[in-house]
SERO-632603 format. One record per residue (C-alpha): residue in one letter; residue number from 1; y, x, z. Coordinates in nm, 4 decimals, padded with zeros to 6 digits. Example, Ala and Ser with C-alpha at 12.3 -4.5 7.8 and 13.67 -1.06 7.14 Angstrom:
# SERO-632603
+------+-----+----------+----------+----------+
! code ! pos !        v !        u !        w !
+------+-----+----------+----------+----------+
!    a !   1 ! -00.4500 !  01.2300 !  00.7800 !
!    s !   2 ! -00.1060 !  01.3670 !  00.7140 !
+------+-----+----------+----------+----------+
This chain:
# SERO-632603
+------+-----+----------+----------+----------+
! code ! pos !        v !        u !        w !
+------+-----+----------+----------+----------+
!    x !   1 !  11.5463 !  08.0497 !  12.4196 !
!    x !   2 !  11.6209 !  08.4210 !  12.4351 !
!    x !   3 !  11.9646 !  08.5621 !  12.3734 !
!    x !   4 !  11.8826 !  08.8223 !  12.1090 !
!    x !   5 !  12.1051 !  09.1143 !  12.0198 !
!    x !   6 !  12.0205 !  09.2383 !  11.6692 !
!    x !   7 !  12.0876 !  09.6089 !  11.6199 !
!    x !   8 !  12.0207 !  09.8326 !  11.3238 !
!    x !   9 !  11.7957 !  10.1229 !  11.4255 !
!    x !  10 !  12.0088 !  10.4274 !  11.5071 !
!    x !  11 !  12.0104 !  10.7460 !  11.7118 !
!    x !  12 !  12.1815 !  10.5529 !  11.9908 !
!    x !  13 !  11.9107 !  10.2882 !  12.0295 !
!    x !  14 !  11.5911 !  10.4754 !  11.9353 !
!    x !  15 !  11.5063 !  10.5047 !  12.3056 !
!    x !  16 !  11.4274 !  10.1298 !  12.3030 !
!    x !  17 !  11.1175 !  10.1987 !  12.0925 !
!    x !  18 !  10.9390 !  10.3831 !  12.3739 !
!    x !  19 !  10.8295 !  10.0749 !  12.5678 !
!    x !  20 !  10.7473 !  09.8559 !  12.2678 !
!    x !  21 !  10.3906 !  09.7307 !  12.2192 !
!    x !  22 !  10.2742 !  09.4555 !  11.9848 !
!    x !  23 !  09.8994 !  09.5166 !  12.0280 !
!    x !  24 !  09.7325 !  09.1932 !  12.1336 !
!    x !  25 !  09.5602 !  09.1602 !  12.4710 !
!    x !  26 !  09.1977 !  09.0531 !  12.5194 !
!    x !  27 !  09.3212 !  08.7102 !  12.6260 !
!    x !  28 !  09.5227 !  08.6697 !  12.3061 !
!    x !  29 !  09.2167 !  08.7492 !  12.0955 !
!    x !  30 !  08.9601 !  08.5537 !  12.2952 !
!    x !  31 !  08.7202 !  08.3663 !  12.0726 !
!    x !  32 !  08.7074 !  08.6438 !  11.8134 !
!    x !  33 !  08.4136 !  08.8772 !  11.7722 !
!    x !  34 !  08.4502 !  09.2476 !  11.8501 !
!    x !  35 !  08.4873 !  09.3475 !  11.4842 !
!    x !  36 !  08.7731 !  09.0995 !  11.4308 !
!    x !  37 !  08.9471 !  09.2110 !  11.7519 !
!    x !  38 !  08.9284 !  09.5767 !  11.6395 !
!    x !  39 !  09.0638 !  09.4901 !  11.2931 !
!    x !  40 !  09.3599 !  09.2906 !  11.4285 !
!    x !  41 !  09.4427 !  09.5541 !  11.6901 !
!    x !  42 !  09.4332 !  09.8243 !  11.4218 !
!    x !  43 !  09.6926 !  09.6349 !  11.2178 !
!    x !  44 !  09.9121 !  09.5884 !  11.5257 !
!    x !  45 !  09.8778 !  09.9573 !  11.6127 !
!    x !  46 !  09.9880 !  10.0412 !  11.2562 !
!    x !  47 !  10.3027 !  09.8341 !  11.3194 !
!    x !  48 !  10.3766 !  10.0303 !  11.6365 !
!    x !  49 !  10.3098 !  10.3614 !  11.4605 !
!    x !  50 !  10.5515 !  10.2722 !  11.1794 !
!    x !  51 !  10.8299 !  10.1932 !  11.4242 !
!    x !  52 !  10.7726 !  10.5066 !  11.6300 !
!    x !  53 !  10.6921 !  10.7570 !  11.3517 !
!    x !  54 !  10.8357 !  10.6341 !  11.0198 !
!    x !  55 !  11.1088 !  10.3690 !  11.0496 !
!    x !  56 !  11.4002 !  10.6021 !  11.1255 !
!    x !  57 !  11.3032 !  10.8561 !  10.8593 !
!    x !  58 !  11.2496 !  10.5813 !  10.5985 !
!    x !  59 !  11.5926 !  10.4454 !  10.6831 !
!    x !  60 !  11.7518 !  10.7887 !  10.6489 !
!    x !  61 !  11.5928 !  10.8215 !  10.3022 !
!    x !  62 !  11.7231 !  10.4798 !  10.1992 !
!    x !  63 !  11.3745 !  10.3289 !  10.1694 !
!    x !  64 !  11.4241 !  10.0489 !  10.4212 !
!    x !  65 !  11.6459 !  09.9206 !  10.7001 !
!    x !  66 !  11.5006 !  09.8459 !  11.0419 !
!    x !  67 !  11.6552 !  09.5982 !  11.2829 !
!    x !  68 !  11.5785 !  09.5836 !  11.6533 !
!    x !  69 !  11.5787 !  09.2510 !  11.8365 !
!    x !  70 !  11.6816 !  09.3223 !  12.1946 !
!    x !  71 !  11.6810 !  09.0888 !  12.4942 !
!    x !  72 !  11.8223 !  09.2067 !  12.8289 !
!    x !  73 !  11.7991 !  09.5701 !  12.7220 !
!    x !  74 !  11.4346 !  09.5407 !  12.6122 !
!    x !  75 !  11.3058 !  09.5639 !  12.2557 !
!    x !  76 !  11.1183 !  09.2388 !  12.1897 !
!    x !  77 !  11.0744 !  09.2610 !  11.8108 !
!    x !  78 !  11.1648 !  09.4594 !  11.5045 !
!    x !  79 !  11.2070 !  09.3840 !  11.1359 !
!    x !  80 !  11.2134 !  09.6301 !  10.8452 !
!    x !  81 !  11.3578 !  09.5165 !  10.5120 !
!    x !  82 !  11.3565 !  09.6721 !  10.1659 !
!    x !  83 !  11.4143 !  09.5679 !  09.8067 !
!    x !  84 !  11.1274 !  09.4253 !  09.6068 !
!    x !  85 !  11.0339 !  09.2619 !  09.2792 !
!    x !  86 !  10.7304 !  09.0433 !  09.2363 !
!    x !  87 !  10.5283 !  08.9525 !  08.9326 !
!    x !  88 !  10.4822 !  08.5824 !  08.8723 !
!    x !  89 !  10.2129 !  08.4206 !  08.6630 !
!    x !  90 !  10.3185 !  08.1870 !  08.3813 !
!    x !  91 !  10.2531 !  07.8668 !  08.5768 !
!    x !  92 !  10.4608 !  07.9936 !  08.8704 !
!    x !  93 !  10.7523 !  08.0877 !  08.6433 !
!    x !  94 !  10.7253 !  07.7596 !  08.4560 !
!    x !  95 !  10.7266 !  07.5506 !  08.7762 !
!    x !  96 !  11.0420 !  07.7290 !  08.8962 !
!    x !  97 !  11.2021 !  07.7532 !  08.5519 !
!    x !  98 !  11.2297 !  08.1312 !  08.5808 !
!    x !  99 !  11.2315 !  08.3193 !  08.2480 !
!    x ! 100 !  11.1130 !  08.6623 !  08.3673 !
!    x ! 101 !  10.7716 !  08.7943 !  08.4667 !
!    x ! 102 !  10.9230 !  09.0116 !  08.7398 !
!    x ! 103 !  11.1680 !  08.8520 !  08.9811 !
!    x ! 104 !  11.3978 !  09.0272 !  09.2349 !
!    x ! 105 !  11.3391 !  08.9846 !  09.6062 !
!    x ! 106 !  11.4028 !  09.1210 !  09.9529 !
!    x ! 107 !  11.0821 !  09.2271 !  10.1250 !
!    x ! 108 !  10.9886 !  09.1947 !  10.4881 !
!    x ! 109 !  10.8274 !  09.5377 !  10.4962 !
!    x ! 110 !  10.7360 !  09.5056 !  10.8650 !
!    x ! 111 !  10.7785 !  09.2420 !  11.1330 !
!    x ! 112 !  10.6353 !  09.2743 !  11.4820 !
!    x ! 113 !  10.6953 !  09.0935 !  11.8094 !
!    x ! 114 !  10.6050 !  09.2523 !  12.1418 !
!    x ! 115 !  10.2762 !  09.1228 !  12.2806 !
!    x ! 116 !  10.4410 !  08.9734 !  12.5890 !
!    x ! 117 !  10.6977 !  08.7795 !  12.3804 !
!    x ! 118 !  10.4753 !  08.6306 !  12.1114 !
!    x ! 119 !  10.4847 !  08.2541 !  12.0737 !
!    x ! 120 !  10.8503 !  08.2270 !  12.1814 !
!    x ! 121 !  11.0090 !  08.1822 !  11.8373 !
!    x ! 122 !  11.1262 !  08.5420 !  11.7976 !
!    x ! 123 !  10.9344 !  08.5934 !  11.4729 !
!    x ! 124 !  11.0991 !  08.2825 !  11.3295 !
!    x ! 125 !  11.4419 !  08.4155 !  11.4296 !
!    x ! 126 !  11.3624 !  08.7485 !  11.2631 !
!    x ! 127 !  11.2655 !  08.5688 !  10.9399 !
!    x ! 128 !  11.5850 !  08.3631 !  10.9527 !
!    x ! 129 !  11.7797 !  08.6878 !  10.9927 !
!    x ! 130 !  11.5979 !  08.8248 !  10.6844 !
!    x ! 131 !  11.7082 !  08.5169 !  10.4889 !
!    x ! 132 !  12.0646 !  08.5702 !  10.6112 !
!    x ! 133 !  12.0573 !  08.9329 !  10.4911 !
!    x ! 134 !  11.9102 !  08.8168 !  10.1585 !
!    x ! 135 !  12.1958 !  08.5714 !  10.1142 !
!    x ! 136 !  12.4496 !  08.8501 !  10.1776 !
!    x ! 137 !  12.2771 !  09.0715 !  09.9177 !
!    x ! 138 !  12.2795 !  08.7779 !  09.6759 !
!    x ! 139 !  12.6593 !  08.8019 !  09.6666 !
!    x ! 140 !  12.6220 !  09.1431 !  09.4988 !
!    x ! 141 !  12.2806 !  09.1468 !  09.3304 !
!    x ! 142 !  12.0058 !  08.9123 !  09.2182 !
!    x ! 143 !  11.7651 !  08.7868 !  09.4854 !
!    x ! 144 !  11.5307 !  08.4906 !  09.4430 !
!    x ! 145 !  11.2569 !  08.5408 !  09.7016 !
!    x ! 146 !  11.1860 !  08.6770 !  10.0444 !
!    x ! 147 !  10.8481 !  08.8482 !  10.0131 !
!    x ! 148 !  10.5926 !  09.0054 !  10.2417 !
!    x ! 149 !  10.2357 !  09.1273 !  10.2571 !
!    x ! 150 !  10.0260 !  09.0215 !  10.5527 !
!    x ! 151 !  09.6642 !  09.0123 !  10.6549 !
!    x ! 152 !  09.4588 !  08.6956 !  10.6502 !
!    x ! 153 !  09.4923 !  08.6315 !  11.0245 !
!    x ! 154 !  09.8725 !  08.5986 !  10.9806 !
!    x ! 155 !  09.8784 !  08.3856 !  10.6610 !
!    x ! 156 !  09.8866 !  08.0508 !  10.8459 !
!    x ! 157 !  10.1912 !  08.1579 !  11.0470 !
!    x ! 158 !  10.3887 !  08.2421 !  10.7345 !
!    x ! 159 !  10.2703 !  07.9300 !  10.5516 !
!    x ! 160 !  10.4062 !  07.7164 !  10.8367 !
!    x ! 161 !  10.7414 !  07.8869 !  10.7839 !
!    x ! 162 !  10.7305 !  07.7997 !  10.4107 !
!    x ! 163 !  10.5815 !  08.1076 !  10.2453 !
!    x ! 164 !  10.3154 !  08.0654 !  09.9804 !
!    x ! 165 !  10.0581 !  08.2996 !  09.8350 !
!    x ! 166 !  10.1427 !  08.4603 !  09.5049 !
!    x ! 167 !  09.8893 !  08.3944 !  09.2315 !
!    x ! 168 !  09.9078 !  08.7623 !  09.1370 !
!    x ! 169 !  09.7708 !  08.9751 !  09.4206 !
!    x ! 170 !  09.8508 !  09.3448 !  09.3540 !
!    x ! 171 !  09.5982 !  09.4865 !  09.6016 !
!    x ! 172 !  09.2448 !  09.3538 !  09.6196 !
!    x ! 173 !  08.9999 !  09.5439 !  09.8372 !
!    x ! 174 !  08.6423 !  09.4586 !  09.9247 !
!    x ! 175 !  08.7472 !  09.4197 !  10.2872 !
!    x ! 176 !  09.0739 !  09.3312 !  10.4567 !
!    x ! 177 !  09.3127 !  09.3041 !  10.1606 !
!    x ! 178 !  09.6775 !  09.2264 !  10.2357 !
!    x ! 179 !  09.7961 !  08.8928 !  10.1006 !
!    x ! 180 !  10.1153 !  08.8950 !  09.8916 !
!    x ! 181 !  10.3396 !  08.5979 !  09.9790 !
!    x ! 182 !  10.6825 !  08.4666 !  09.8846 !
!    x ! 183 !  10.9470 !  08.2269 !  10.0113 !
!    x ! 184 !  11.1839 !  08.0779 !  09.7538 !
!    x ! 185 !  11.5098 !  08.1245 !  09.9425 !
!    x ! 186 !  11.7178 !  07.8547 !  09.7707 !
!    x ! 187 !  11.4426 !  07.5961 !  09.8112 !
!    x ! 188 !  11.3977 !  07.6866 !  10.1783 !
!    x ! 189 !  11.7717 !  07.6588 !  10.2474 !
!    x ! 190 !  11.7948 !  07.3262 !  10.0609 !
!    x ! 191 !  11.5078 !  07.1850 !  10.2699 !
!    x ! 192 !  11.6698 !  07.3046 !  10.5926 !
!    x ! 193 !  12.0026 !  07.1551 !  10.4840 !
!    x ! 194 !  11.8309 !  06.8211 !  10.4151 !
!    x ! 195 !  11.6695 !  06.8313 !  10.7615 !
!    x ! 196 !  12.0077 !  06.8838 !  10.9246 !
!    x ! 197 !  12.1750 !  06.5973 !  10.7371 !
!    x ! 198 !  11.8944 !  06.3474 !  10.8033 !
+------+-----+----------+----------+----------+
């Protein structure tokens, strides 16, 4: 288990970004055809580009907050959060007894783990941190869900954490559409509490 230091992106720690890479190696993508490898690497490169070129400016404009996960002076992951609201279909609202079509949320705008640290539980720790931040916000403003958009190759990972696909998908492209997902925070925390007491 890594000892992670979570720092909000700032002028003082921006230098950590320089050595960060989340683009998968050939070994990590073995078994996929060339087209799939290119597609996945493009998405990972977009994550690197955001961190390097947009995260600080977006934070300065109040659009998001980016957190760096640092281990032994090395950036091993980052997480960008922003506010969100998602549209729920009638059956989703009815199942959760929610009266409104649009429900407030905190969005995982970006989450990336360095290629050499994937599979070590860092992504899970970043999501747990996002839930912690959501709970702090909930003391001051309404928050029901933690939301995110991901590509199909990442859906299984988030489903194992407890996210589910939204029935309403705001972006549908012929190829490579992001999948809108949500985690009901109170339900997740209740399940984790039950696991601890069992």
